[in-house]
C-alpha positions in Angstrom: 7.2 -10.4 12.6 6.4 -7.6 10.2 7.1 -4.1 11.5 6.2 -1.1 9.5 8.1 2.3 9.8 5.3 4.9 9.9 6.7 8.4 9.0 4.4 9.9 11.6 4.3 7.4 14.4 7.6 5.5 14.1 8.0 1.7 13.8 4.8 -0.2 14.6 3.5 -3.8 14.4 1.7 -4.6 11.1 -1.5 -5.3 13.1 -2.0 -1.5 13.4 -2.2 -1.3 9.6 -4.6 -2.4 6.8 -3.1 -3.6 3.5 -4.4 -1.6 0.5 -2.9 -3.3 -2.5 -0.1 -3.0 -5.0 1.1 0.6 -5.3 2.4 -0.1 -8.8 -1.0 -0.6 -10.4 -2.8 2.1 -12.3 -6.4 2.6 -11.3 -9.1 2.9 -14.0 -10.1 6.5 -14.8 -12.6 8.1 -12.5 -16.1 7.7 -13.9 -14.9 4.9 -16.2 -17.9 2.8 -17.3 -15.7 -0.2 -18.3 -16.9 -3.0 -16.1 -14.0 -5.2 -17.3 -11.4 -2.7 -16.4 -12.8 -2.3 -12.8 -13.3 -6.1 -12.5 -9.6 -6.7 -13.4 -8.4 -3.9 -11.1 -10.3 -5.1 -8.1 -10.2 -8.9 -8.5 -7.1 -9.8 -10.6 -3.6 -9.2 -9.3 -0.1 -10.5 -9.5 1.4 -12.2 -6.4 5.0 -11.0 -6.9 7.9 -12.7 -5.3 10.6 -10.2 -4.4 10.7 -6.5 -3.9 7.7 -4.3 -4.7 5.7 -1.4 -3.4 2.4 -1.7 -1.5 -0.3 0.6 0.0 -0.9 0.3 3.7 -3.2 2.5 5.9 -2.2 3.1 9.6 -5.8 2.6 10.9 -4.8 2.3 14.5 -2.5 5.3 14.5 -2.3 8.4 12.3 -4.7 7.0 9.7 -2.4 8.0 6.9 -2.0 6.0 3.7 1.6 4.9 3.1 3.6 3.4 0.3 5.8 0.6 1.8 8.7 -1.0 0.0 8.7 -4.7 0.9 10.3 -7.9 -0.2 7.9 -10.8 -0.1 10.7 -13.4 -0.7 12.7 -12.4 2.4 10.1 -10.7 4.5 12.3 -7.5 4.8 10.7 -4.1 5.0 12.3 -1.1 3.4 11.3 2.5 3.3 7.8 3.9 3.9 6.6 7.2 2.6 3.3 9.0 2.6 1.1 8.0 -0.3 -0.1 11.6 -0.6 2.5 14.4 0.0 1.6 16.9 2.8 -0.6 19.7 1.6 -2.2 17.7 -1.2 -6.0 17.3 -0.5 
């Protein structure tokens, strides 16, 4: 079972969270009119096997966005940190 270590709430079951995508991808620039760039960002993605970083939101807890280190090959969960440092709007 996947357990996520929330920096605010402690370790919780993954059902309290919502997956937010690959944390290693660069989002198109704000206001970008390139339909192709937005299409590719939203609908095309790699399905990596092994260690990578993902965004997760703790929707049934503190509601913070996290960056979680996870290995899809082994199912192991590593460190979780806030996606936005404290004090940053």
